[in-house]
C-alpha positions as CSV (number, residue, x, y, z in Angstrom):
1,M,9.5,-7.2,-17.1
2,Q,10.3,-4.2,-14.9
3,R,6.8,-3.8,-13.4
4,S,7.5,-1.0,-11.0
5,I,9.1,1.2,-13.7
6,F,6.1,0.5,-16.0
7,W,3.5,1.4,-13.4
8,A,5.5,4.6,-12.6
9,L,5.6,5.7,-16.2
10,N,1.9,4.8,-16.7
11,S,0.7,6.6,-13.6
12,Q,2.7,9.7,-14.7
13,G,1.0,9.7,-18.1
14,N,4.3,9.0,-19.9
15,Y,2.6,6.6,-22.3
16,P,5.2,6.6,-25.1
17,K,7.9,5.5,-22.6
18,A,5.6,2.9,-21.0
19,L,4.8,1.4,-24.4
20,E,8.5,1.4,-25.4
21,L,9.4,-0.5,-22.2
22,A,6.5,-3.0,-22.8
23,F,7.5,-3.7,-26.4
24,S,11.1,-4.0,-25.4
25,N,10.3,-6.7,-22.9
26,L,8.0,-8.5,-25.4
27,K,11.0,-8.7,-27.8
28,I,13.2,-10.1,-25.1
29,A,10.6,-12.7,-24.1
30,E,10.3,-13.8,-27.7
31,V,14.1,-14.0,-28.3
32,L,15.1,-15.5,-25.0
33,K,12.9,-18.6,-25.4
34,Y,10.1,-19.4,-27.8
35,H,8.0,-20.9,-25.1
36,N,8.4,-18.2,-22.5
37,L,4.6,-17.6,-22.8
38,S,3.9,-16.1,-19.4
39,S,6.4,-13.2,-19.9
40,M,5.0,-12.6,-23.4
41,A,1.5,-12.6,-21.9
42,L,2.4,-10.0,-19.3
43,A,4.1,-7.8,-21.9
44,Y,1.0,-7.9,-24.1
45,Q,-1.2,-7.1,-21.0
46,F,0.9,-3.9,-20.2
47,I,0.7,-2.8,-23.9
48,G,-3.1,-3.2,-23.8
49,L,-3.4,-1.2,-20.5
50,V,-1.4,1.7,-22.0
51,N,-3.6,1.6,-25.1
52,R,-6.7,1.8,-22.9
53,E,-5.3,4.8,-21.0
54,M,-4.6,6.5,-24.4
55,E,-8.2,5.7,-25.4
56,D,-7.0,3.5,-28.3
57,Y,-9.6,1.0,-27.4
58,G,-9.4,-1.1,-30.6
59,N,-5.7,-1.9,-30.1
60,A,-6.3,-2.3,-26.3
61,I,-8.7,-5.1,-26.8
62,V,-6.4,-6.8,-29.4
63,H,-3.4,-6.8,-27.1
64,L,-5.4,-7.7,-24.0
65,R,-7.0,-10.7,-25.8
66,Q,-3.6,-11.8,-27.0
67,S,-2.4,-11.7,-23.4
68,I,-5.3,-13.8,-22.3
69,H,-4.7,-16.3,-25.1
70,L,-1.0,-16.7,-24.2
71,Q,-1.8,-16.9,-20.5
72,K,-4.2,-19.8,-21.2
73,E,-1.6,-21.5,-23.5
74,S,1.1,-21.3,-20.8
75,G,-1.2,-23.0,-18.3
76,E,-0.3,-20.5,-15.6
77,M,-3.4,-18.8,-14.1
78,L,-1.5,-16.2,-12.2
79,E,-3.4,-13.6,-10.1
80,D,-1.7,-10.8,-12.0
81,Y,-3.6,-11.5,-15.1
82,F,-7.0,-10.7,-13.7
83,S,-6.4,-7.0,-14.8
84,A,-6.4,-8.1,-18.5
85,Y,-9.9,-9.5,-18.1
86,C,-11.0,-6.5,-16.1
87,S,-9.6,-4.0,-18.6
88,V,-11.5,-5.7,-21.5
89,A,-14.7,-5.7,-19.3
90,A,-14.3,-2.0,-18.6
91,I,-13.9,-1.2,-22.3
92,Y,-17.1,-3.2,-23.2
93,L,-18.9,-1.4,-20.2
94,K,-17.9,2.0,-21.6
95,F,-19.5,1.1,-24.9
96,N,-22.6,-0.4,-23.2
97,Q,-21.8,-4.0,-24.5
98,L,-23.0,-5.3,-21.2
99,D,-23.2,-9.1,-21.8
100,S,-19.5,-9.1,-23.0
101,A,-18.5,-6.8,-20.1
102,L,-20.1,-9.2,-17.6
103,W,-18.5,-12.3,-19.1
104,Y,-15.0,-10.8,-18.8
105,A,-15.6,-9.2,-15.4
106,R,-16.8,-12.5,-13.9
107,I,-13.7,-14.4,-15.1
108,G,-11.5,-11.6,-13.7
109,H,-13.4,-12.0,-10.3
110,E,-12.9,-15.8,-10.4
111,I,-9.1,-15.3,-10.8
112,S,-8.8,-12.7,-8.1
113,P,-12.0,-12.7,-5.9
114,K,-10.1,-10.9,-3.0
115,S,-8.8,-7.9,-5.0
116,G,-11.9,-5.7,-4.5
117,L,-11.4,-4.2,-7.9
118,T,-13.0,-7.2,-9.6
119,S,-16.0,-7.0,-7.2
120,A,-16.4,-3.3,-8.0
121,L,-16.3,-4.0,-11.8
122,V,-18.9,-6.8,-11.6
123,G,-21.1,-4.5,-9.5
124,N,-20.7,-1.7,-12.1
125,V,-21.9,-4.0,-14.9
126,Y,-24.8,-5.4,-12.9
127,E,-25.8,-1.8,-12.0
128,A,-25.7,-0.8,-15.7
129,M,-27.9,-3.8,-16.5
130,G,-30.5,-2.7,-13.9
131,R,-29.8,-5.8,-11.7
132,N,-29.5,-3.7,-8.5
133,E,-29.6,-6.4,-5.9
134,M,-26.7,-8.3,-7.6
135,A,-24.8,-5.0,-7.9
136,K,-25.3,-4.3,-4.2
137,A,-24.1,-7.8,-3.2
138,Y,-20.9,-7.4,-5.2
139,Y,-20.2,-3.9,-3.8
140,K,-20.5,-5.2,-0.3
141,L,-18.3,-8.2,-1.2
142,G,-15.7,-5.7,-2.5
143,I,-15.8,-3.6,0.6
144,Q,-15.1,-6.6,2.7
145,A,-12.1,-7.6,0.5
146,T,-10.6,-4.1,0.6
147,K,-10.9,-4.0,4.4
148,E,-9.0,-7.3,4.6
149,R,-6.3,-5.9,2.3
150,N,-6.4,-2.4,3.9
151,N,-6.9,-0.8,0.4
152,I,-8.4,2.5,1.6
153,Y,-8.5,4.1,-1.9
154,L,-10.5,1.3,-3.5
155,Q,-12.7,1.0,-0.3
156,A,-13.7,4.7,-0.7
157,R,-14.7,4.1,-4.3
158,L,-16.8,1.1,-3.4
159,Y,-18.6,3.0,-0.6
160,N,-19.5,5.7,-3.2
161,N,-20.7,3.1,-5.6
162,L,-22.9,1.5,-3.0
163,A,-24.2,4.8,-1.8
164,N,-25.1,5.9,-5.3
165,L,-26.9,2.6,-6.0
166,L,-28.9,2.9,-2.8
167,Y,-29.9,6.4,-3.8
168,K,-31.2,5.1,-7.1
169,M,-33.1,2.4,-5.2
170,R,-34.5,5.2,-3.0
171,D,-33.0,3.7,0.2
172,I,-32.1,7.2,1.3
173,D,-31.1,6.4,4.9
174,S,-28.6,3.7,3.8
175,S,-27.3,6.0,1.0
176,I,-26.6,8.8,3.4
177,Y,-24.9,6.4,5.8
178,Y,-22.5,5.0,3.3
179,A,-21.8,8.3,1.6
180,S,-21.1,10.0,4.9
181,F,-18.7,7.2,5.8
182,S,-16.9,7.5,2.5
183,L,-16.7,11.3,2.8
184,Q,-15.0,11.1,6.2
185,M,-12.5,8.6,4.8
186,C,-11.8,10.6,1.7
187,Q,-11.3,13.8,3.7
188,K,-8.9,12.1,6.0
189,Y,-6.7,10.7,3.1
190,N,-7.4,13.7,0.7
191,F,-9.0,11.7,-2.1
192,G,-10.2,14.8,-4.0
193,E,-12.2,13.0,-6.8
194,F,-14.0,10.7,-4.3
195,I,-14.8,13.7,-2.0
196,L,-16.6,15.3,-5.0
197,D,-18.6,12.1,-5.6
198,A,-19.6,11.5,-2.0
199,S,-20.7,15.1,-1.4
200,K,-22.7,15.1,-4.6
201,I,-24.6,11.9,-3.4
202,L,-25.3,13.5,0.0
203,M,-26.5,16.8,-1.6
204,R,-29.0,14.9,-3.8
205,A,-30.1,12.7,-0.9
206,F,-30.9,15.6,1.4
207,E,-32.6,17.5,-1.4
208,L,-34.9,14.5,-1.8
209,R,-35.5,14.6,2.0
210,K,-36.5,18.2,1.8
211,Q,-33.6,19.3,4.0
212,P,-32.1,22.3,2.2
213,D,-29.7,23.3,5.0
214,S,-28.0,19.9,5.0
215,A,-28.0,19.9,1.2
216,L,-26.4,23.3,1.2
217,K,-23.7,22.1,3.5
218,Y,-22.6,19.4,1.1
219,V,-22.8,21.8,-1.8
220,K,-20.1,23.8,-0.1
221,V,-18.1,20.6,0.5
222,M,-18.5,19.8,-3.2
223,L,-17.4,23.3,-4.3
224,D,-14.3,23.1,-2.1
225,A,-13.4,19.8,-3.6
226,K,-13.7,21.2,-7.1
227,D,-11.5,24.1,-6.1
228,T,-8.9,21.8,-4.7
229,I,-8.9,19.6,-7.9
230,F,-8.7,22.7,-10.2
231,S,-6.0,24.2,-8.0
232,Q,-3.9,21.1,-8.4
233,A,-4.4,21.2,-12.1
234,R,-3.4,24.8,-12.2
235,T,-0.3,24.0,-10.1
236,Q,0.7,21.3,-12.5
237,Q,0.1,23.6,-15.5
238,A,2.3,26.3,-13.8
239,L,5.1,23.8,-13.2
240,L,4.9,22.7,-16.9
241,L,5.1,26.3,-18.0
242,D,8.1,26.9,-15.8
243,F,9.8,23.8,-17.1
244,N,9.2,24.9,-20.7
245,E,10.6,28.4,-20.0
246,K,13.7,26.9,-18.5
247,Q,14.1,24.6,-21.4
248,R,13.7,27.6,-23.8
249,R,16.4,29.5,-21.9
250,Q,18.7,26.5,-22.1
251,E,18.3,26.3,-25.8
252,I,19.2,29.9,-26.2
253,V,22.4,29.4,-24.1
254,T,23.3,26.3,-26.2
255,A,22.7,28.2,-29.4
256,K,25.0,31.1,-28.2
257,E,27.8,28.6,-27.2
258,K,27.5,26.9,-30.6
259,Y,27.8,30.2,-32.4
260,Q,30.9,31.2,-30.4
261,N,32.5,27.9,-31.0
262,Q,31.9,28.3,-34.8
263,L,33.6,31.8,-34.6
264,R,36.6,30.3,-32.8
265,L,36.8,27.5,-35.4
266,Y,36.7,30.0,-38.3
267,G,39.4,32.1,-36.7
268,L,41.7,29.1,-36.2
269,V,41.2,27.9,-39.8
270,G,42.1,31.5,-40.9
271,L,45.3,31.5,-38.9
272,I,46.3,28.1,-40.2
273,G,45.8,29.3,-43.7
274,I,48.0,32.3,-43.2
275,F,50.8,30.2,-41.8
276,I,50.5,27.8,-44.7
277,V,50.9,30.7,-47.2
278,L,53.9,32.2,-45.4
279,A,55.6,28.8,-45.3
280,A,55.0,28.2,-49.0
281,V,56.5,31.7,-49.9
282,L,59.5,31.2,-47.7
283,Y,60.1,27.7,-49.1
284,R,59.9,29.0,-52.7
285,N,62.3,31.9,-52.1
286,N,64.9,29.9,-50.2
287,L,65.3,27.0,-52.7
288,N,66.6,27.0,-56.2
289,R,63.6,26.4,-58.6
290,K,65.4,24.2,-61.0
291,K,67.0,21.9,-58.5
292,T,63.7,21.7,-56.6
293,N,61.8,20.6,-59.7
294,I,64.2,17.9,-60.5
295,L,64.3,16.6,-57.0
296,L,60.4,16.8,-56.7
297,N,60.0,14.9,-60.0
298,K,62.4,12.2,-58.9
299,Q,60.6,11.8,-55.5
300,K,57.3,11.8,-57.3
301,Q,58.3,8.9,-59.5
302,E,59.7,7.0,-56.5
303,L,56.6,7.5,-54.5
304,E,54.3,6.5,-57.4
305,S,56.3,3.3,-57.9
306,A,56.2,2.6,-54.2
307,L,52.5,3.3,-54.1
308,I,51.8,0.8,-56.9
309,K,53.8,-1.9,-55.2
310,L,52.1,-1.2,-51.9
311,K,48.6,-1.4,-53.4
312,S,49.5,-4.7,-55.1
313,T,50.9,-6.1,-51.9
314,Q,47.9,-4.9,-49.9
315,K,45.4,-6.5,-52.4
316,Q,47.3,-9.8,-52.1
317,L,47.3,-9.7,-48.3
318,V,43.6,-8.8,-48.1
319,Q,42.7,-11.6,-50.6
320,S,44.8,-14.1,-48.7
321,E,43.2,-13.1,-45.4
322,K,39.7,-13.4,-46.9
323,M,40.4,-16.9,-48.3
324,A,41.9,-18.1,-45.0
325,S,39.0,-16.8,-43.0
326,L,36.5,-18.2,-45.5
327,G,38.2,-21.6,-45.5
328,E,38.3,-21.7,-41.7
329,L,34.7,-20.7,-41.5
330,S,33.5,-23.1,-44.2
331,A,35.4,-25.9,-42.5
332,G,33.7,-25.1,-39.2
333,I,30.2,-25.0,-40.7
334,A,30.8,-28.3,-42.6
335,H,32.1,-30.0,-39.4
336,E,29.2,-28.7,-37.2
337,I,26.4,-29.5,-39.7
338,Q,28.0,-32.9,-40.8
339,N,27.5,-34.4,-37.4
340,P,23.7,-34.0,-37.1
341,L,23.3,-34.8,-40.8
342,N,25.2,-38.1,-40.4
343,F,22.8,-39.0,-37.6
344,V,19.8,-38.1,-39.8
345,N,21.1,-40.1,-42.7
346,N,22.0,-43.1,-40.6
347,F,18.7,-43.3,-38.7
348,S,16.8,-42.8,-42.0
349,E,18.6,-45.8,-43.5
350,V,17.8,-47.8,-40.4
351,N,14.1,-46.8,-40.6
352,K,14.0,-47.9,-44.2
353,E,15.3,-51.3,-43.3
354,L,12.9,-51.5,-40.3
355,L,9.9,-50.6,-42.5
356,V,10.8,-53.3,-45.1
357,E,11.1,-55.8,-42.2
358,M,7.7,-54.5,-40.9
359,K,6.0,-55.2,-44.2
360,E,7.2,-58.8,-44.0
361,E,5.9,-59.2,-40.5
362,I,2.6,-57.7,-41.5
363,K,2.2,-60.4,-44.1
364,K,3.0,-63.0,-41.4
365,G,0.5,-61.4,-39.0
366,N,3.1,-61.2,-36.2
367,I,1.5,-58.3,-34.2
368,D,4.1,-58.3,-31.3
369,E,7.0,-58.0,-33.7
370,I,5.2,-55.3,-35.7
371,N,4.7,-53.2,-32.5
372,A,8.4,-53.7,-31.6
373,I,9.5,-52.5,-35.0
374,A,7.1,-49.6,-34.9
375,D,8.5,-48.5,-31.5
376,D,12.0,-48.6,-33.0
377,V,10.9,-46.5,-36.0
378,I,9.3,-43.9,-33.6
379,S,12.4,-43.8,-31.4
380,N,14.6,-43.3,-34.6
381,E,12.2,-40.5,-35.8
382,E,12.6,-38.7,-32.5
383,K,16.4,-38.8,-32.9
384,I,16.1,-37.6,-36.5
385,S,13.9,-34.7,-35.3
386,H,16.4,-33.9,-32.5
387,H,19.4,-33.8,-34.8
388,G,17.5,-31.9,-37.5
389,K,16.8,-29.3,-34.9
390,R,20.5,-29.2,-34.0
391,A,21.3,-28.4,-37.6
392,D,18.6,-25.8,-37.7
393,A,20.0,-24.1,-34.6
394,I,23.5,-24.1,-36.2
395,V,22.1,-22.4,-39.3
396,K,20.1,-19.9,-37.3
397,G,23.2,-19.1,-35.2
398,M,25.2,-18.5,-38.3
399,L,22.6,-16.2,-39.7
400,Q,22.6,-14.2,-36.5
401,H,26.4,-14.2,-36.4
402,S,26.5,-12.8,-40.0
403,R,23.7,-10.3,-39.6
404,S,24.9,-6.7,-39.5
405,S,23.6,-4.5,-36.8
406,V,21.1,-1.8,-37.8
407,G,20.8,-0.3,-34.3
408,V,21.6,3.3,-33.5
409,K,23.7,4.3,-30.5
410,E,21.8,6.1,-27.8
411,P,22.5,7.2,-24.3
412,T,21.8,4.2,-22.1
413,N,22.0,3.5,-18.3
414,I,24.3,0.5,-18.4
415,N,23.5,-0.4,-14.8
416,L,19.8,-0.7,-15.5
417,L,20.4,-2.6,-18.7
418,T,22.8,-5.1,-17.0
419,D,20.5,-5.6,-14.0
420,E,17.4,-6.1,-16.4
421,Y,19.1,-8.8,-18.4
422,L,20.6,-10.5,-15.4
423,R,17.2,-10.9,-13.7
424,L,15.6,-11.9,-17.1
425,V,18.1,-14.7,-17.7
426,Y,17.9,-16.0,-14.1
427,H,14.1,-16.1,-14.0
428,G,14.0,-17.6,-17.5
429,L,16.2,-20.5,-16.3
430,K,14.1,-20.9,-13.2
431,A,11.0,-21.1,-15.3
432,E,12.7,-23.8,-17.5
433,A,13.9,-25.9,-14.6
434,N,12.4,-25.6,-11.1
435,S,15.5,-27.3,-9.5
436,F,17.8,-24.6,-10.9
437,N,19.1,-22.2,-8.2
438,A,22.0,-19.8,-7.8
439,T,23.0,-16.8,-5.6
440,I,23.2,-13.5,-7.5
441,K,25.5,-10.7,-6.3
442,T,25.8,-7.2,-7.8
443,D,28.1,-4.2,-7.3
444,F,27.1,-1.4,-9.6
445,D,29.0,1.9,-9.8
446,N,26.4,4.6,-9.6
447,L,28.8,7.2,-11.1
448,I,28.7,5.7,-14.5
449,G,25.5,7.4,-15.7
450,K,24.6,7.0,-19.3
451,I,26.9,6.0,-22.2
452,N,26.4,5.8,-26.0
453,I,25.8,2.2,-27.0
454,I,23.4,0.1,-29.2
455,P,21.4,-1.3,-26.2
456,Q,20.0,-4.3,-28.3
457,D,23.5,-5.4,-29.3
458,I,25.0,-5.0,-25.8
459,G,21.9,-6.9,-24.4
460,R,22.8,-9.8,-26.7
461,V,26.3,-9.9,-25.3
462,L,25.1,-9.7,-21.7
463,L,22.4,-12.4,-22.4
464,N,25.2,-14.8,-23.7
465,L,27.6,-14.1,-20.8
466,F,24.9,-14.5,-18.1
467,N,23.6,-17.8,-19.7
468,N,27.2,-19.2,-19.8
469,A,27.8,-18.2,-16.1
470,F,24.6,-19.8,-14.8
471,Y,25.3,-22.9,-16.9
472,A,28.8,-23.2,-15.4
473,V,27.7,-22.9,-11.8
474,N,24.7,-25.3,-12.4
475,E,27.1,-28.0,-13.9
476,K,29.4,-27.7,-10.9
477,N,26.4,-27.9,-8.5
478,K,25.4,-31.3,-10.1
479,K,28.6,-32.8,-8.7
480,Q,27.1,-32.2,-5.2
481,I,30.4,-30.9,-3.6
482,H,30.0,-30.4,0.1
483,G,29.6,-26.7,1.1
484,Y,29.5,-25.5,-2.6
485,E,27.1,-22.6,-3.2
486,P,26.6,-21.6,-6.9
487,T,27.2,-17.9,-7.2
488,V,27.2,-15.4,-10.1
489,T,28.6,-11.9,-9.4
490,V,28.2,-8.9,-11.7
491,V,30.3,-5.7,-11.2
492,T,30.3,-2.4,-13.1
493,K,33.0,0.2,-12.6
494,K,33.9,3.6,-14.2
495,S,37.4,4.7,-14.9
496,D,38.8,7.8,-16.7
497,N,38.1,6.7,-20.3
498,Y,36.0,3.6,-20.1
499,I,33.6,1.5,-18.1
500,T,34.0,-2.2,-17.3
501,I,31.3,-4.9,-16.8
502,A,32.6,-8.1,-15.0
503,V,30.7,-11.3,-15.0
504,I,32.1,-13.7,-12.4
505,D,31.1,-17.3,-11.7
506,N,32.5,-19.9,-9.3
507,G,31.9,-22.8,-11.7
508,N,34.4,-25.3,-13.1
509,G,36.5,-22.7,-15.0
510,I,37.8,-23.1,-18.5
511,P,40.8,-25.4,-19.3
512,Q,44.0,-23.6,-20.2
513,K,44.4,-25.7,-23.4
514,T,41.1,-24.3,-24.8
515,I,41.3,-20.7,-23.5
516,D,42.6,-19.3,-26.8
517,K,39.8,-20.9,-28.8
518,I,36.7,-19.7,-26.9
519,F,36.1,-16.7,-29.2
520,Q,36.3,-18.7,-32.4
521,P,33.1,-19.6,-34.3
522,F,31.7,-23.1,-33.5
523,F,34.0,-23.7,-30.6
524,T,32.1,-24.7,-27.4
525,T,32.9,-26.6,-24.2
526,K,29.2,-27.7,-23.8
527,P,28.1,-31.2,-24.6
528,T,26.8,-32.0,-28.1
529,G,23.4,-30.5,-28.7
530,Q,23.6,-27.9,-25.9
531,G,25.5,-25.1,-27.7
532,T,26.5,-24.0,-31.2
533,G,29.7,-22.2,-30.2
534,L,28.6,-18.9,-31.8
535,G,27.7,-16.9,-28.7
536,L,31.1,-15.7,-27.6
537,S,32.2,-15.2,-31.2
538,L,29.2,-12.9,-31.8
539,S,29.8,-11.1,-28.4
540,Y,33.5,-10.5,-29.4
541,D,32.4,-8.9,-32.7
542,I,29.8,-6.7,-31.1
543,I,32.2,-5.4,-28.4
544,K,34.9,-4.7,-31.1
545,A,32.3,-2.8,-33.2
546,H,31.7,-0.6,-30.1
547,G,35.4,0.1,-29.9
548,G,35.8,-2.0,-26.8
549,E,37.5,-5.1,-25.5
550,I,36.3,-8.4,-24.0
551,K,38.8,-10.4,-21.8
552,V,38.6,-13.6,-19.8
553,N,40.4,-14.7,-16.6
554,T,39.9,-18.3,-15.4
555,K,41.1,-21.0,-13.0
556,E,40.2,-24.6,-13.4
557,N,37.8,-25.8,-10.7
558,E,37.5,-22.3,-9.3
559,G,35.6,-20.3,-11.9
560,S,35.8,-17.7,-14.6
561,E,35.6,-13.9,-15.0
562,F,34.6,-12.2,-18.3
563,I,35.4,-8.5,-18.5
564,I,33.9,-6.1,-21.0
565,E,35.6,-2.7,-21.5
566,L,33.5,0.0,-23.3
567,P,34.7,3.5,-24.1
568,L,32.9,6.4,-22.4
569,T,32.7,8.4,-25.7
């Protein structure tokens, strides 16, 4: 999940793009690995946060609760997830469902007691419940936490919360003290909204003290803060109007250019038409009509005969190619599925014999022998399940291989897409095996910009190449070669007509005798059960559909380099 990009989009109010990014990462987490629950939980959390900002509170609670459920199922109580509980608590507080709000807020505080935000939220709920002493205690706890983390913004908010609560409790001196402290801090760091809150508390406190001069002083501060906030809003509005005007002018220029291009095209078509007419007249006047007709009829007959033969030959070639491809594919499917099915059938027969033997031992009352047979049956059932899942993976891979893409090409930043999938695969493998480790090197050409591709399909290609590269370096690393450092390097480069993406590993390389087979369906160099042999075949078809090429350079015991070439247009 690209957290920094998400938070930037969310803080800018670009909620559609933030939602699109969150849903995209959710799909990647689901496809990459069914049990990658922590990534799915984080994606659901971000979706819920955007729903809350858009005031779609029903969907916000649904997605946030799903995030909490997946987080619990994953068994990882990460500190990041406290915001899911806090967001649900804030929604319940908004609708005055205080018991539910307190329950979620307290869990968020247990996960992250030092964040300050959780202390503020628990204090808000207690204040709404009228339990002022508890609210005051949590506000002070939050102030201490924000001081330790140097979170000035949240610290100013907590000082205002505490000052407002003390005003309600009629502890006017303490209220003035904390509000004054907050005001100085907010003026120093230009926290406009909090300046407004602090000055309002001070105005009301001095009014209660019957000190109109001091109250008037903070009325002026409050009015200045309002002017500043409104001025900022007007500035943003003016910038937006200026942007809209520039966009309107650009549309006018584009429309004019389109109209002029149409005029040029019509003129060119007219000239071509005139030349065609003149050529036809000259041809007719310079040739004898009778001889021409005879010659044309003869040529027509010859062409028709040749066309009939060509169509017949073409149909035969197409049919032969289809049958050859179908036969090769069917043989591959039969061979791949037959292996796990043989295991399933063999172990099933063995289990049948073992169960018959168990019945005889049950009659004899031989408990030790019964337990031994039961252990054998359980072991065989595990093997049956394993090979059944292998067959299932092969079928799913074939369905994915045969599925036609329904994506639409769109301008895409290939560097961002490549980097996102590279990090995603690496962290997914790290989550699967803590011992896994590799060095990642990148060299991205910033001149590439955006190109028209189907990002989901290219993502599938990158996902497969990165998985293969990390698998290769990990297998070589298991040999414990002295001085070996597993490394995967990704390079992008722009040329005149196309861009290249190179995925380089320093693994064991691919044997020369198998290099011509790696793009064939069902061919794999991985051990049985670790690959279906459909990844590179699917990648080859996707790149070809984009009008590109995929190549491989390899040296045994030194590594491999896969190169993708994609056209710029």
